[in-house]
C-alpha positions in Angstrom: 4.6 8.8 7.0 5.4 11.5 4.6 2.7 14.2 4.6 2.1 14.4 0.7 1.8 10.4 1.0 -1.1 9.3 -1.4 -4.1 7.5 0.5 -3.6 3.7 -0.2 -6.8 2.4 1.6 -7.6 -0.2 -1.4 -4.9 -1.5 -3.5 -6.0 -3.6 -6.3 -4.4 -6.7 -8.2 -5.2 -6.8 -12.2 -3.8 -9.5 -14.1 -1.4 -8.1 -16.7 -2.7 -10.7 -19.4 -6.5 -9.4 -18.8 -6.8 -6.0 -21.0 -10.7 -5.7 -20.2 -9.8 -6.2 -16.7 -7.1 -3.2 -17.1 -9.4 -1.0 -18.9 -12.5 -1.6 -16.5 -10.2 -0.4 -13.6 -9.9 3.0 -15.1 -13.2 3.9 -13.5 -12.7 1.9 -10.2 -12.5 3.7 -6.9 -9.5 2.0 -6.0 -6.5 4.2 -4.6 -4.1 2.0 -6.2 -3.7 -0.6 -8.8 -1.2 -3.5 -8.9 -1.0 -4.6 -12.8 0.3 -8.0 -11.9 3.3 -10.0 -13.8 3.6 -12.6 -11.2 1.1 -14.8 -9.5 -1.9 -13.7 -11.7 -0.3 -14.6 -14.9 0.3 -18.2 -16.1 3.7 -19.2 -17.4 2.6 -19.3 -20.9 0.9 -15.8 -20.6 4.1 -14.0 -19.2 5.0 -12.4 -22.6 0.9 -11.4 -23.2 0.9 -9.8 -19.7 3.9 -7.6 -20.3 2.5 -6.4 -23.9 -1.0 -5.8 -21.9 0.6 -3.8 -19.2 2.4 -1.5 -21.7 -0.2 -1.1 -23.8 -2.6 0.0 -20.7 0.2 2.4 -19.2 0.6 3.8 -22.7 -2.8 4.7 -23.0 -3.1 6.2 -19.6 -6.3 7.2 -18.3 -6.0 5.7 -14.5 -7.0 7.8 -11.6 -5.2 5.6 -9.3 -1.8 5.2 -8.2 -0.2 2.5 -10.6 2.3 -0.3 -9.5 3.7 -3.1 -11.4 4.3 -6.1 -9.9 7.4 -7.7 -11.7 8.4 -11.6 -11.4 11.0 -12.1 -8.3 14.3 -11.3 -9.5 15.4 -14.9 -9.7 13.5 -15.9 -12.3 13.6 -16.3 -15.8 11.0 -13.7 -16.5 12.3 -10.9 -14.1 14.5 -9.0 -16.7 12.2 -9.1 -19.7 9.6 -7.5 -17.3 11.7 -4.9 -16.5 13.2 -4.4 -20.0 9.7 -4.2 -21.1 8.0 -2.1 -18.4 11.1 0.8 -18.4 10.8 0.8 -22.1 7.9 3.1 -21.6 8.2 6.9 -22.2 8.7 8.5 -18.8 5.2 10.2 -18.9 3.9 6.5 -19.1 6.0 5.0 -16.5 4.2 3.3 -13.4 4.4 5.2 -10.0 6.0 2.0 -8.7 7.9 -1.2 -9.3 6.5 -3.6 -6.6 8.8 -6.6 -6.1 8.1 -9.8 -4.9 10.1 -12.3 -2.5 11.7 -9.2 -1.1 14.5 -10.9 1.5 16.7 -8.1 2.4 17.8 -4.4 1.4 20.1 -5.7 -1.2 17.2 -6.7 -3.6 16.0 -3.3 -3.4 19.3 -1.9 -4.0 19.8 -4.2 -7.2 16.4 -2.8 -8.5 17.6 0.8 -7.8 20.6 0.2 -9.9 18.5 -1.1 -12.9 16.3 2.1 -12.7 19.4 4.5 -12.5 19.7 5.9 -15.5 16.7 5.3 -17.3 14.9 8.7 -18.4 12.3 9.5 -16.3 12.8 6.3 -13.7 13.5 8.7 -11.0 10.2 9.4 -10.0 9.9 5.5 -9.9 9.5 4.5 -6.6 10.5 0.6 -5.3 7.7 -1.1 -3.3 8.4 -4.4 -1.7 6.2 -7.7 -1.0 7.2 -8.8 2.3 6.1 -12.5 2.1 9.1 -14.4 3.3 10.4 -15.4 6.9 13.9 -13.5 6.1 11.7 -10.6 4.7 9.9 -10.1 7.6 13.2 -10.5 10.1 14.8 -7.8 7.4 11.8 -5.5 7.4 13.5 -2.7 9.0 16.5 -2.6 6.5 14.2 -3.1 3.9 11.8 0.1 5.0 14.9 2.4 5.1 16.5 1.1 1.4 16.9 4.3 -1.1 14.0 4.5 -3.2 11.4 2.7 -1.1 7.8 3.6 -1.5 6.0 1.0 0.5 5.4 -2.0 1.6 2.8 -4.9 0.7 2.4 -7.9 2.9 2.2 -11.3 1.0 0.1 -13.2 3.6 -0.6 -16.2 1.9 2.9 -16.6 0.7 4.3 -16.0 4.1 1.6 -18.4 6.0 2.8 -21.1 3.4 6.5 -20.5 4.1 5.9 -20.6 7.9 3.6 -23.7 7.6 1.2 -22.0 10.1 -2.7 -21.8 9.9 -3.8 -18.2 10.6 -7.5 -18.9 11.1 -9.8 -16.0 11.4 -8.5 -14.4 14.1 -5.0 -14.2 12.2 -3.2 -14.9 15.4 -0.4 -17.4 13.5 0.7 -14.3 11.6 0.3 -11.5 14.2 4.1 -11.1 15.0 4.8 -11.0 11.3 1.7 -8.2 10.8 3.2 -5.8 13.7 6.8 -6.3 12.4 6.0 -4.7 8.9 3.7 -2.2 10.5 6.8 -1.5 12.8 9.5 -1.0 10.2 7.2 0.9 7.8 6.3 3.4 10.5 10.1 3.8 11.7 11.0 4.1 7.7 8.0 6.2 6.9 6.7 4.6 4.1 2.9 3.0 3.7 2.2 -0.6 4.7 -0.4 -2.6 2.9 -2.1 -5.6 4.4 -2.5 -9.0 2.7 -5.4 -10.2 0.7 -8.9 -11.8 1.6 -9.4 -14.7 -0.3 -13.0 -15.3 0.1 -14.2 -12.3 -2.2 -17.6 -13.1 -1.9 -17.7 -12.6 2.0 -17.8 -9.1 2.7 -18.8 -9.6 6.3 -15.5 -11.4 6.6 -13.5 -8.7 4.5 -14.7 -6.0 6.6 -13.6 -7.7 9.9 -10.3 -8.1 8.6 -10.0 -5.1 7.0 -10.7 -3.6 10.5 -8.4 -5.7 12.4 -5.7 -4.7 9.9 -6.9 -1.2 10.2 -6.4 -1.1 14.2 -2.8 -2.7 13.7 -1.6 0.4 12.0 -2.0 -0.6 8.3 -2.8 1.9 5.9 -4.7 -0.2 3.6 -5.4 -3.7 2.0 -4.3 -5.6 -1.1 -7.6 -6.9 -3.1 -8.3 -9.6 -5.6 -11.7 -8.5 -6.6 -13.4 -4.9 -7.8 -16.3 -5.9 -5.2 -13.8 -5.3 -2.4 -12.8 -1.7 -3.3 -15.9 -0.3 -1.7 -16.1 -2.0 1.5 -12.3 -1.5 2.4 -12.4 2.1 1.3 -15.2 2.6 3.7 -13.4 0.8 6.7 -10.0 2.5 6.1 -11.7 6.1 6.0 -12.2 8.4 8.9 -15.8 7.7 10.5 -17.9 11.3 11.0 -17.2 10.9 14.6 -13.5 10.5 14.4 -13.6 13.3 11.9 -15.7 15.5 14.3 -13.3 14.5 17.2 -10.2 15.5 15.4 -11.4 18.9 14.7 -12.2 19.4 18.3 -8.7 18.3 19.1 -7.2 20.8 17.0 -9.4 23.5 18.1 -8.7 23.0 21.9 -4.9 22.8 21.1 -4.8 26.0 19.1 -6.7 27.6 21.7 -4.1 26.2 24.6 -1.5 27.4 22.6 -3.0 30.9 22.1 -2.9 30.9 26.3 0.4 29.6 26.2 -0.7 26.3 27.9 1.4 22.9 27.0 -1.8 20.7 26.9 -5.6 21.1 26.2 -8.5 19.0 27.5 -11.2 17.7 25.4 -14.0 15.1 27.2 -12.1 15.1 30.4 -8.9 13.8 28.6 -5.5 15.6 27.8 -4.8 16.4 24.5 -1.1 16.6 23.8 0.9 17.6 20.7 1.0 14.1 19.5 -2.9 14.1 19.7 -3.0 17.0 17.3 -0.6 15.4 15.0 -2.8 12.2 14.9 -6.2 14.6 14.5 -4.6 16.1 11.3 -3.8 12.9 10.2 -7.6 11.7 10.3 -8.2 14.8 8.1 -5.7 14.0 5.9 -7.1 10.5 5.3 -10.8 12.2 4.9 -9.3 14.6 2.1 -10.0 17.6 4.5 -8.0 20.6 5.6 -8.4 22.3 8.9 -10.3 24.7 7.2 -13.0 22.7 5.8 -16.4 22.1 7.2 -16.8 19.0 5.2 
């Protein structure tokens, strides 16, 4: 992933037709907000959703990264969604457009052409919902498409299309989840895990978040503000991980000074790849190598 990528541990969906929810989102600790015009907004409220999101982005004041999930390109609402969002002045445009039901790189290219020439839209990334079988199989080419900023895995839609029963261990989705992470890593973009539906079950949320973290996911998409802090905690490095990262870096620095190709920490070899991982730990914790805390 790019060194300047933002932390995206917690990515919260906000319905576009709920002004109060968008207003409250300004004070949340979520790393990213998805202002939603798709699944979270009923058919007869699509226009209200567009107006609400345009108003919220125009007012500004959001600390988190701002994404707008438009309706899929083959729906009757897609053009109006993009027209509304792209009519915003350059300083109010979202950080990214999240495109649902992405099946291939051509879907990304079509949206990129739409963004081309819009004043200020050069800074708007394209994120892809990977939630179809074809999208999973084409994930590598999607990740490499120009303008791509990240993946959000739509596990509910994907499970429905596959006709599988994920269960608590999500084994039925494991191949798809791993393919998404592989493609994202190869393309240098973040990969965000799907939602955990039982929003009142914090233990279950933490367990599934830890599974996603251990698979290599950068964060998790959320459906309720109460999920933000637990997910941030799971995807943040622990004190022990930070301390070990610092020791790896210190040992490697000493080895380089002594013209050695490896270092040893706690009886384990430390190579350049371990040092890169250690620096990633510090970056995710918002620390530099020189910071004590």
